[in-house]
C-alpha positions as CSV (number, residue, x, y, z in Angstrom):
1,M,0.0,0.0,0.0
2,A,1.4,3.4,-1.0
3,S,2.0,5.9,1.8
4,R,1.0,9.5,2.1
5,E,4.5,10.4,1.1
6,D,4.2,8.3,-2.0
7,F,1.1,10.2,-3.0
8,Y,2.7,13.6,-2.4
9,Q,5.7,12.6,-4.5
10,L,3.5,11.3,-7.3
11,A,1.4,14.4,-7.3
12,K,4.5,16.6,-7.3
13,T,5.9,14.6,-10.2
14,W,2.7,15.3,-12.1
15,E,2.9,19.0,-11.4
16,D,6.6,19.1,-12.5
17,R,5.8,17.2,-15.7
18,V,3.0,19.6,-16.5
19,R,5.2,22.6,-15.9
20,E,8.0,21.2,-18.0
21,L,5.6,20.7,-20.9
22,R,4.4,24.4,-20.3
23,W,0.8,23.3,-19.8
24,R,-1.2,25.3,-17.3
25,T,-4.3,24.7,-15.3
26,H,-6.9,25.9,-17.8
27,V,-5.3,24.1,-20.8
28,T,-5.1,20.7,-19.1
29,R,-7.8,18.5,-17.6
30,D,-9.1,20.0,-14.4
31,R,-6.4,19.7,-11.7
32,S,-8.8,18.4,-9.0
33,E,-9.9,15.7,-11.5
34,G,-6.3,14.7,-12.0
35,L,-5.7,14.5,-8.3
36,Q,-8.9,12.5,-7.8
37,W,-7.7,10.1,-10.5
38,L,-4.4,9.7,-8.6
39,T,-6.2,9.1,-5.3
40,E,-8.3,6.3,-6.9
41,N,-5.4,4.7,-8.6
42,L,-2.5,5.1,-6.1
43,P,-3.3,2.1,-3.9
44,A,-2.3,-0.2,-6.7
45,A,0.7,1.9,-7.6
46,T,4.2,2.4,-6.3
47,V,6.5,5.3,-6.9
48,T,9.7,4.1,-8.6
49,E,13.2,5.3,-7.7
50,G,13.7,8.9,-8.6
51,G,10.0,9.7,-8.5
52,A,9.1,8.3,-11.9
53,L,5.5,7.5,-12.7
54,P,4.6,3.9,-11.9
55,P,3.7,1.6,-14.8
56,N,0.0,1.8,-14.3
57,V,-0.1,5.6,-14.2
58,S,-0.4,7.0,-17.7
59,E,1.2,10.4,-18.1
60,K,-1.1,11.0,-21.1
61,Q,-4.1,10.6,-18.8
62,L,-2.7,13.3,-16.5
63,T,-1.8,15.8,-19.3
64,T,-4.5,15.4,-21.9
65,P,-6.2,18.7,-22.6
66,A,-9.8,19.1,-21.8
67,P,-12.2,18.9,-24.9
68,G,-12.0,22.2,-26.9
69,E,-8.9,23.4,-25.0
70,E,-6.3,21.9,-27.3
71,N,-5.4,25.1,-29.1
72,R,-5.9,27.7,-26.4
73,V,-2.9,30.0,-26.1
74,M,-1.8,31.2,-22.7
75,K,-2.0,34.9,-22.3
76,K,1.2,36.5,-21.0
77,W,1.1,38.6,-17.9
78,F,3.3,40.1,-15.3
79,F,3.1,42.7,-12.5
80,E,5.4,44.4,-10.0
81,A,3.9,45.3,-6.7
82,D,4.2,46.0,-3.0
83,Y,2.9,43.0,-1.0
84,L,1.5,43.1,2.5
85,Q,0.7,39.9,4.4
86,S,-0.6,38.9,7.9
87,C,-1.6,35.6,9.4
88,N,-2.4,33.8,12.6
89,C,1.2,32.4,13.2
90,D,3.8,33.8,15.6
91,Y,6.3,36.3,14.3
92,G,8.3,35.1,11.3
93,C,5.7,32.4,10.5
94,P,7.0,28.8,10.7
95,C,5.5,28.1,7.3
96,E,8.4,30.1,5.8
97,F,10.7,27.5,7.2
98,S,8.6,24.4,6.1
99,A,7.4,23.9,9.7
100,P,3.8,23.4,10.8
101,P,1.7,26.5,11.4
102,T,1.9,27.8,15.0
103,K,-1.7,26.9,15.9
104,G,-1.9,23.8,13.6
105,F,-4.1,25.6,11.1
106,C,-3.6,28.6,8.9
107,E,-5.7,31.8,8.4
108,G,-4.2,34.8,6.6
109,L,-4.5,37.8,4.4
110,G,-2.5,39.3,1.6
111,A,-2.7,42.4,-0.6
112,W,-0.8,43.6,-3.7
113,R,-0.5,47.2,-4.7
114,I,0.4,46.8,-8.3
115,E,2.7,49.6,-9.5
116,R,3.2,48.2,-13.0
117,G,1.6,45.3,-14.8
118,D,0.2,43.9,-18.0
119,Y,-2.2,41.1,-19.0
120,D,-2.1,40.4,-22.8
121,G,-2.1,44.1,-23.5
122,V,-4.4,45.2,-20.7
123,S,-2.7,47.5,-18.3
124,L,-2.8,46.6,-14.6
125,D,-1.0,49.7,-13.4
126,G,-2.2,51.2,-10.1
127,L,-4.7,48.5,-9.2
128,G,-5.1,46.4,-6.0
129,L,-5.6,42.7,-5.6
130,G,-6.1,40.9,-2.3
131,F,-7.2,37.7,-0.7
132,A,-8.4,36.2,2.6
133,A,-7.9,32.5,3.1
134,K,-8.1,29.7,5.7
135,W,-6.9,26.2,5.8
136,P,-7.8,23.5,8.5
137,G,-4.2,22.4,8.7
138,A,-0.9,23.4,7.0
139,I,-1.4,25.1,3.6
140,H,0.1,22.3,1.6
141,E,-2.4,19.8,3.1
142,G,-5.2,21.6,1.2
143,N,-8.9,21.9,1.8
144,G,-8.6,25.7,2.0
145,T,-11.2,28.4,1.4
146,V,-10.3,31.7,-0.3
147,C,-12.0,34.9,-1.2
148,L,-10.4,37.3,-3.8
149,F,-10.7,41.0,-3.6
150,V,-10.4,43.0,-6.8
151,D,-10.0,46.8,-7.1
152,E,-13.4,48.4,-7.9
153,K,-11.5,50.9,-10.0
154,A,-10.7,48.2,-12.5
155,S,-12.5,48.1,-15.9
156,A,-14.3,45.0,-17.1
157,E,-11.2,43.9,-18.9
158,Q,-8.9,44.5,-15.9
159,R,-11.3,42.7,-13.6
160,E,-11.3,39.7,-15.9
161,A,-7.5,39.8,-16.0
162,L,-7.0,40.0,-12.2
163,I,-9.5,37.2,-11.6
164,A,-7.7,35.0,-14.2
165,I,-4.4,35.7,-12.5
166,G,-5.6,35.5,-8.8
167,S,-7.5,32.2,-9.5
168,G,-4.5,30.6,-11.1
169,Q,-6.2,30.2,-14.5
170,A,-3.6,32.4,-16.1
171,G,-0.7,30.3,-14.8
172,G,2.4,31.7,-13.2
173,L,3.6,31.7,-9.6
174,P,2.5,32.0,-6.9
175,Y,-1.2,31.6,-7.9
176,E,-1.0,28.3,-9.9
177,I,0.4,26.6,-6.8
178,L,-1.8,28.3,-4.2
179,T,-5.0,27.4,-6.0
180,T,-4.2,23.7,-5.8
181,T,-4.6,24.1,-2.0
182,F,-8.2,25.4,-2.2
183,T,-11.4,23.4,-2.4
184,T,-13.8,26.3,-1.8
185,F,-13.7,29.5,-3.8
186,L,-15.9,32.3,-2.5
187,E,-17.4,34.8,-4.9
188,P,-14.8,37.5,-5.8
189,Q,-15.5,40.9,-4.4
190,F,-15.0,44.1,-6.2
191,T,-14.2,46.7,-3.6
192,S,-12.0,49.7,-2.6
193,F,-8.3,49.5,-1.6
194,D,-6.6,52.1,0.6
195,F,-2.9,51.4,0.8
196,K,-0.4,53.3,2.9
197,V,3.0,51.9,1.9
198,D,5.7,53.1,4.3
199,G,8.1,50.1,4.8
200,I,7.5,48.3,8.1
201,Q,4.8,50.8,9.0
202,S,2.6,49.9,5.9
203,S,-1.1,49.2,6.0
204,V,-4.1,48.5,3.7
205,R,-7.8,48.7,4.1
206,I,-10.0,46.8,1.7
207,G,-13.7,47.5,1.5
208,G,-13.6,50.1,4.2
209,D,-12.9,48.1,7.3
210,R,-13.9,44.7,6.1
211,V,-10.2,43.6,5.6
212,R,-7.4,45.3,7.5
213,I,-3.7,44.7,7.6
214,A,-1.6,47.2,9.6
215,L,2.1,46.5,10.2
216,E,4.6,47.8,12.7
217,P,8.1,46.7,13.8
218,I,8.5,43.7,16.1
219,K,9.5,45.0,19.5
220,N,12.2,43.6,21.7
221,P,10.4,42.0,24.7
222,V,12.8,43.5,27.2
223,T,13.7,46.9,25.9
224,R,10.6,47.5,23.8
225,E,12.8,48.9,21.1
226,P,12.0,48.1,17.5
227,E,13.8,45.0,16.0
228,Q,15.0,44.8,12.4
229,V,14.3,41.4,11.0
230,A,14.2,40.1,7.4
231,V,13.7,36.8,5.8
232,N,15.7,35.6,2.7
233,H,13.7,32.7,1.2
234,G,15.5,31.9,-2.0
235,T,13.1,29.1,-2.9
236,G,10.0,31.0,-1.9
237,F,7.3,31.6,-4.5
238,I,5.2,34.3,-2.8
239,F,8.3,36.4,-2.0
240,K,12.0,35.8,-2.0
241,T,12.9,38.5,0.5
242,A,10.7,40.4,3.0
243,E,10.8,42.5,6.1
244,C,9.3,40.7,9.1
245,A,6.7,42.7,11.0
246,S,4.2,42.6,13.7
247,A,0.7,42.7,12.2
248,R,-0.9,45.1,14.6
249,E,-4.1,44.4,12.7
250,G,-4.9,41.3,10.6
251,S,-8.6,40.9,10.3
252,V,-11.4,40.1,7.8
253,E,-15.2,40.3,8.2
254,V,-17.0,39.1,5.1
255,E,-19.6,36.4,4.4
256,N,-18.2,32.9,5.2
257,M,-14.8,34.4,6.2
258,S,-14.2,36.0,9.6
259,F,-11.1,36.2,11.8
260,S,-8.9,38.6,13.6
261,Y,-5.3,38.0,14.8
262,P,-3.6,41.2,16.2
263,D,0.1,41.2,16.9
264,K,0.9,38.2,14.9
265,A,3.2,37.5,11.9
266,G,3.3,40.1,9.2
267,F,5.5,40.8,6.1
268,I,6.1,43.5,3.6
269,A,7.8,42.7,0.3
270,R,8.5,43.9,-3.1
271,I,7.6,41.3,-5.7
272,R,7.5,40.6,-9.4
273,Y,5.2,37.8,-10.7
274,G,4.4,36.5,-14.2
275,N,4.0,33.5,-16.4
């Protein structure tokens, strides 16, 4: 009987093969369908040395395009942005070090203030994109719920572009990986963004006070003086480097998503994403 680790390795092998072939979520069979197929077939399979697909797992079955999708061309996109994040973990967030979340589950927020970006000729300059998400365990264990927030200033074309990017349908990191951890996608919300980007003192309000992230320096527990802490995560896909902060506020209050974690892990980073 194959172990959980075998399943993870086989799923990862599939993801790697798909990426090597430059297929993306919306031009292949539905990812959840592929994973379901793996789950149903894995008990009779074993992962060979080096992580190769076992004899009874057909690579063609995993990478065959859905009907009507064979000739779809991936639209190119990129954006450069300031990124603010808060979550329910202790300062620094153990997830950044491949450790279990502080409380055994993960609930967090993120927001991007896009300075410059483009989606197949559609400008994304000056727009906001955000999310609120929760997972019952560690993020990589899945079964998460997510709500996307899209800048109300965006035109119809820009809204379509940001939803395609944020939902992972447009491919590219970090979204094409993050979306594999969600089983519930709440209705996207088109709302206001109020960013104040000032390094470790940055903040954002989304939809008035419905989503709030406010960062400040982590303070030394003895002297109460501000600490200067940064993380350099060379293999990270949400950010490579970031300043570590205390999230003085980290809360959301929308339908089917409500939590608040003051004085927990926060980050501010400068990022560039694309496909």
